[in-house]
C-alpha positions, 0 to 999 in steps of 0.5 A: 153554903158559906163562901170559903173563897176568902179563906182559900185561894180558888186556884183551879186545882181545888174545888171550894164549896159556897162559890156560885161559879164553881158550883158545877164542879163542886156538885160533880165532886160531891156525887162521888162523895155520896157514893163513898158515903154508902161504903163508909158506915161505921168504918175507919176512913182516910181521904187522901188528897182531901183538899178543902175538907168538905168531903171528909166532913160529909163522910164523917156523918156516917163513918166511925172516924175520918182522917183527911190528908193533904200536902198543903199546910194551909189547906189542912189548917183551914180544914181542921179549923172549919170541920174538925170534930171528935171523929174527924181530923186532918194532917199534912202528908205526902200521898206517896208516903202516908204516915199511917200504919198498914191495914189501918183503914176500912175505906180509902177515898182519893177523888180527883187527885192522881191527875195532879201528881207529878210523882205517882211512884208510891200513890197507888201502893200506899192506898193499897198498903193502908187498907184492911184485908177486907177494905175498899178503895174508891178513886176518881179521875177525869176521863181523858177522852171527854175532858181533853178530847183528841189530845194526849196532853191534858187541856187543863193546865193543872192536870199532869196525867189523865187516863182513859177508863181502860188505862185507869183499870190497868194501872189499878190492877197492878195493886188490887185484886178486884177493880170495878170501873164505873162512870159519872155522867150528866143527867137531867138538864145537864144531859139536855145541855150536852145536846143543845149547849147553853153553858160550857162548864169547861171553857167558860173561864176563858170566855169574855163577858160579851160572850152570851154563854158567860152569862148563862153560866153565871145564871145556871151554874148555881142551879146544878145539884147532885141529881143532875149527875148519875153513876153507871157502868155502861158507856164508860168511854163517854163518862165525865169522870172515871170512878174505880172501886177497888178491893185487895181481896177477890170477892166471893162468887154469888150463890 
């Protein structure tokens, strides 16, 4: 992976590929994109709040076309330069007012976006609006119960609103006929790290260099891969990230 930190500032709001100390968060985000890719085959895809662009680029390997949209012009410029291809493009847009026709996409992806929004007045409605009748939306957001335990206020200074799984399901049911909630969890050695923590991936950025976990983070963070996470439907209260798969139409009952 090429280090993109020299082109885009690592602010804490966006995740960049190719930055060893950020690799845990990059891989954690990539797991959700892997799930989205299973829904993207030959489809028209929009990635809403796409950030650096690695996610839409990943989806473009399967999709018919992909449009990545983000509010930050410097991000969109970087993404077009780095990733733009015949079936992949990026545009500057407000996620509350998407400048695309209704029902124009088969898959809408919006990962780790809603927690950063001061205004969500049009966000969910716009995602539903741009979906084709049989389209699917895949959204993710951190689980407030695990990322800000014991607090109604986000610990992350870049998060303006966090949800519990039930809260996220409830708000999405106001816009979609069918909402399936899954969770992203640690697996492999990251699961072991929960029980005997060698690395603290959340508080490490506040640690001083004399803290041993500062150095174990530098050593182990680059080793994290997508196989060190799993997506499941049980124990949702304890998940790291909430993943919602939404459809405007109710599913036909299984025979």
